[in-house]
Residue frames relative to the residue before (quaternion, step in Angstrom):
aa qw qx qy qz dx dy dz
M 1.0000 0.0000 0.0000 0.0000 0.00 0.00 0.00
S 0.1628 -0.7867 0.5918 0.0654 3.56 -0.57 1.19
V 0.0205 0.7989 -0.5939 0.0931 3.53 -0.64 1.18
S 0.3855 -0.6873 0.5504 0.2757 3.55 -1.06 0.66
P 0.6073 -0.5784 0.3888 0.3814 3.59 -1.09 0.62
P 0.4407 -0.6885 0.5016 0.2831 3.61 -0.96 0.79
D 0.6096 -0.5258 0.4358 0.4024 3.55 -1.29 0.27
L 0.3323 -0.7446 0.5489 0.1842 3.56 -1.09 0.76
P 0.5727 -0.1786 -0.7999 -0.0156 1.59 -2.11 1.29
V 0.1247 -0.7713 0.6206 0.0669 3.55 -1.26 0.52
T 0.1307 -0.7763 0.6136 0.0617 3.56 -1.14 0.73
W 0.1394 -0.7541 0.6370 0.0784 3.52 -0.98 0.93
R 0.1147 0.7695 -0.6216 0.0918 3.55 -0.89 0.95
P 0.5319 -0.6476 0.4327 0.3322 3.57 -1.03 0.69
R 0.4725 -0.6615 0.5010 0.2968 3.56 -1.09 0.69
R 0.7404 0.3789 -0.2239 0.5081 3.60 0.62 -1.11
G 0.6227 0.5723 -0.3291 0.4200 3.56 1.10 -0.65
R 0.6701 0.4190 -0.2971 0.5358 3.58 1.29 -0.06
I 0.6591 0.5275 -0.3170 0.4323 3.57 0.90 -0.91
V 0.6934 0.4980 -0.2902 0.4324 3.58 0.80 -0.99
P 0.7140 0.4367 -0.3080 0.4525 3.68 0.63 -0.90
Y 0.6970 0.4582 -0.2979 0.4641 3.60 0.86 -0.86
G 0.6052 0.5406 -0.3520 0.4665 3.59 1.11 -0.59
F 0.6788 0.4686 -0.2856 0.4880 3.58 0.91 -0.93
A 0.6132 0.5492 -0.3550 0.4432 3.60 1.01 -0.73
A 0.6500 0.5062 -0.3168 0.4701 3.59 0.94 -0.84
V 0.6555 0.5077 -0.3105 0.4650 3.59 0.93 -0.89
V 0.6634 0.5087 -0.3098 0.4529 3.61 0.91 -0.87
V 0.6789 0.4810 -0.3007 0.4661 3.60 0.85 -0.91
I 0.6580 0.4923 -0.3148 0.4750 3.60 0.89 -0.88
G 0.6570 0.5111 -0.3052 0.4627 3.58 0.97 -0.84
A 0.6559 0.5065 -0.3145 0.4631 3.59 0.95 -0.84
V 0.6566 0.4905 -0.3138 0.4794 3.60 0.96 -0.83
A 0.6537 0.5063 -0.3185 0.4636 3.60 0.91 -0.88
M 0.6589 0.4996 -0.3127 0.4675 3.58 0.92 -0.86
A 0.6466 0.5247 -0.3221 0.4503 3.59 0.96 -0.83
V 0.6769 0.4801 -0.2892 0.4772 3.58 1.04 -0.76
L 0.7784 0.4039 -0.1831 0.4444 3.59 0.86 -0.96
I 0.5365 0.6532 -0.4110 0.3413 3.61 1.16 -0.40
D 0.3775 -0.7476 0.5138 0.1861 3.57 -0.99 0.92
E 0.7126 -0.3797 0.3598 0.4675 3.50 -1.41 -0.06
P 0.5874 -0.0430 -0.8039 -0.0826 1.78 -2.24 1.00
F 0.4348 0.7035 -0.4663 0.3141 3.61 1.20 0.28
H 0.1830 -0.7942 0.5766 0.0577 3.55 -0.90 1.02
L 0.7948 -0.3326 0.2180 0.4583 3.56 -1.32 -0.03
P 0.6661 0.4885 -0.3439 0.4466 3.69 0.77 -0.79
D 0.6315 0.5249 -0.3306 0.4651 3.60 1.06 -0.70
R 0.6571 0.5127 -0.2995 0.4644 3.55 0.99 -0.85
V 0.6389 0.5090 -0.3138 0.4841 3.56 1.01 -0.84
A 0.6428 0.5287 -0.3225 0.4510 3.60 0.97 -0.85
L 0.6182 0.5399 -0.3448 0.4556 3.61 1.04 -0.72
V 0.6790 0.4782 -0.2884 0.4765 3.57 0.90 -0.93
V 0.6413 0.5147 -0.3270 0.4657 3.60 0.94 -0.83
F 0.6360 0.5171 -0.3311 0.4674 3.60 0.97 -0.82
G 0.6469 0.5177 -0.3158 0.4624 3.59 0.95 -0.86
L 0.6607 0.4983 -0.3031 0.4726 3.58 1.02 -0.79
L 0.6309 0.5209 -0.3359 0.4667 3.60 1.05 -0.69
V 0.6352 0.5036 -0.3273 0.4856 3.59 0.99 -0.78
A 0.6445 0.5192 -0.3181 0.4625 3.60 0.98 -0.84
F 0.6319 0.5311 -0.3331 0.4558 3.61 1.04 -0.74
V 0.6414 0.5064 -0.3204 0.4790 3.60 0.96 -0.84
L 0.6537 0.4964 -0.3112 0.4790 3.59 0.98 -0.80
H 0.6003 0.5480 -0.3550 0.4619 3.60 1.10 -0.65
L 0.6182 0.5462 -0.3458 0.4472 3.60 1.00 -0.80
L 0.6800 0.4638 -0.2865 0.4904 3.58 1.04 -0.72
G 0.6915 0.5031 -0.2776 0.4377 3.58 1.05 -0.71
R 0.6641 0.5392 -0.3039 0.4193 3.60 1.16 -0.46
V 0.4372 0.7277 -0.4549 0.2691 3.61 1.21 -0.18
R 0.1823 0.7657 -0.5980 0.1511 3.55 -1.07 0.83
V 0.2426 -0.7020 0.6404 0.1955 3.52 -1.39 0.17
E 0.0763 -0.7993 0.5960 0.0042 3.57 -0.76 1.08
A 0.0918 -0.7754 0.6226 0.0518 3.55 -1.05 0.79
D 0.0278 0.7721 -0.6344 0.0256 3.53 -1.06 0.83
A 0.7707 -0.3783 0.2356 0.4555 3.59 -1.25 -0.04
E 0.7055 0.4714 -0.2668 0.4570 3.62 1.08 -0.64
G 0.7699 -0.2787 0.2159 0.5319 3.61 1.05 -0.64
I 0.5569 -0.5926 0.4534 0.3647 3.54 -1.18 -0.57
T 0.1973 -0.7239 0.6486 0.1280 3.50 -1.31 0.57
V 0.1198 -0.7776 0.6161 0.0383 3.55 -0.78 1.09
V 0.0955 -0.7889 0.6069 0.0134 3.56 -0.52 1.24
N 0.0511 -0.7844 0.6181 -0.0135 3.56 -0.46 1.26
A 0.7730 -0.3775 0.2223 0.4589 3.59 -1.25 0.08
L 0.8300 0.2267 -0.1007 0.4996 3.60 0.77 -0.95
R 0.8044 0.2173 -0.1017 0.5434 3.59 1.09 -0.54
T 0.2353 -0.7197 0.6331 0.1607 3.49 -1.31 0.51
H 0.1231 -0.7939 0.5947 0.0302 3.57 -0.81 1.06
R 0.1012 -0.7779 0.6183 0.0484 3.59 -0.98 0.87
Y 0.0106 0.8018 -0.5946 0.0593 3.56 -0.81 1.05
T 0.3940 -0.6742 0.5641 0.2683 3.55 -1.17 0.63
W 0.6848 -0.5146 0.3253 0.4006 3.58 -1.17 0.50
P 0.6671 0.5020 -0.3464 0.4278 3.67 0.82 -0.74
E 0.6238 0.5507 -0.3405 0.4377 3.61 1.19 -0.43
V 0.6863 0.4938 -0.2705 0.4604 3.58 1.16 -0.61
L 0.2169 -0.8098 0.5363 0.0980 3.58 -0.73 1.08
D 0.7981 -0.1692 0.1801 0.5495 3.58 0.77 -0.98
V 0.1832 -0.7342 0.6378 0.1436 3.52 -1.38 0.22
T 0.0208 -0.7993 0.6004 -0.0145 3.57 -0.96 0.88
L 0.1120 -0.7557 0.6423 0.0611 3.52 -1.13 0.77
I 0.1640 -0.7884 0.5900 0.0580 3.55 -0.40 1.26
E 0.5447 -0.6297 0.4410 0.3351 3.56 -0.90 0.93
G 0.7760 0.3052 -0.2589 0.4875 3.54 -0.88 1.00
E 0.5787 0.5637 -0.3810 0.4497 3.60 1.24 -0.28
P 0.5516 -0.6470 0.4081 0.3326 3.62 -1.04 0.66
W 0.7905 -0.0568 0.0487 0.6078 3.60 1.15 -0.58
P 0.6106 -0.5682 0.3933 0.3869 3.60 -1.21 0.36
K 0.3452 -0.6927 0.5938 0.2199 3.52 -1.35 0.40
I 0.1994 -0.7618 0.6072 0.1056 3.55 -0.99 0.89
D 0.2329 -0.7807 0.5714 0.0987 3.57 -0.82 1.09
F 0.1860 -0.8022 0.5644 0.0583 3.55 -1.01 0.91
S 0.6630 -0.5548 0.3504 0.3604 3.54 -1.23 0.56
D 0.6836 0.4690 -0.3013 0.4711 3.63 1.12 -0.43
G 0.6475 -0.5528 0.3053 0.4266 3.59 1.27 0.24
R 0.5407 0.6216 -0.4064 0.3951 3.59 1.23 -0.18
T 0.0923 -0.7403 0.6616 0.0752 3.50 -1.33 0.48
I 0.0082 -0.7922 0.6101 0.0128 3.58 -0.90 0.88
G 0.4684 -0.6430 0.5248 0.3028 3.52 -1.25 0.49
A 0.2709 -0.7448 0.5900 0.1544 3.54 -1.09 0.77
M 0.2151 -0.8333 0.4989 0.1027 3.56 0.13 1.33
G 0.5716 0.6229 -0.3694 0.3859 3.59 1.19 -0.38
I 0.6911 0.3221 -0.2475 0.5978 3.56 1.29 -0.17
Q 0.1691 -0.8326 0.5248 0.0518 3.57 -0.25 1.28
G 0.4431 -0.7199 0.4786 0.2371 3.56 -0.67 1.14
S 0.5976 0.5840 -0.3578 0.4169 3.60 1.14 -0.54
E 0.6551 0.4863 -0.3125 0.4865 3.60 1.22 -0.31
K 0.3551 -0.8299 0.3839 0.1947 3.52 1.24 0.86
E 0.8363 0.2127 -0.1196 0.4911 3.60 -0.21 -1.29
R 0.6284 0.5325 -0.3273 0.4630 3.58 1.00 -0.80
A 0.6620 0.4970 -0.2965 0.4762 3.60 1.00 -0.85
R 0.6399 0.5171 -0.3328 0.4609 3.60 0.96 -0.80
K 0.6600 0.5074 -0.3062 0.4618 3.57 0.96 -0.88
A 0.6622 0.5016 -0.3059 0.4652 3.61 0.90 -0.91
T 0.6537 0.5046 -0.3119 0.4699 3.59 0.96 -0.85
A 0.6496 0.5084 -0.3158 0.4689 3.59 0.98 -0.81
E 0.6442 0.5087 -0.3233 0.4708 3.61 0.99 -0.78
L 0.6595 0.4941 -0.3097 0.4744 3.58 0.94 -0.86
A 0.6336 0.5231 -0.3263 0.4674 3.60 0.99 -0.79
A 0.6377 0.5229 -0.3266 0.4618 3.60 0.98 -0.81
L 0.6495 0.5003 -0.3153 0.4779 3.59 1.00 -0.79
I 0.6393 0.5254 -0.3258 0.4573 3.58 0.96 -0.86
H 0.7003 0.4642 -0.2764 0.4666 3.57 0.89 -0.90
A 0.6699 0.4895 -0.3007 0.4703 3.58 1.12 -0.60
R 0.8154 0.2784 -0.1041 0.4968 3.59 1.02 -0.80
G 0.5537 0.6654 -0.3689 0.3385 3.56 1.23 -0.34
E 0.7866 -0.3616 0.2513 0.4329 3.52 -1.39 -0.05
F 0.7807 0.3451 -0.1645 0.4943 3.57 0.97 -0.85
H 0.3369 0.7544 -0.5125 0.2342 3.60 1.12 0.45
A 0.5747 -0.6315 0.4177 0.3106 3.50 -1.23 0.62
């Protein structure tokens, strides 16, 4: 798929990868609060508070999954995965590949590292292929080996 580079800045983020975690987070928090309010004896205030805190912790973990994205700007790319955020300049980025069946594309760097870009979800087939092609076009236009 030959694609011209998109205008910068650009952000790629999964569609379902945001709806599902944030939807479940809302359900968990609402459920934890409802359970804390409606639960009968022998549960006391500390137990009720613990239920709500547990619901908030689950929601936080789901937020980590929902925030994933890949951003590109004039200076380089930012890859926000569940636990870490990586920032790279264009000369550091060599290529991006999405192998069919993989959960997300892999980005290769000039120092030999490879990281997964969770912000582009392989399960979103055509959308993922298009995003990967756009990112590849930017890498080839702005990267170390550009013409």
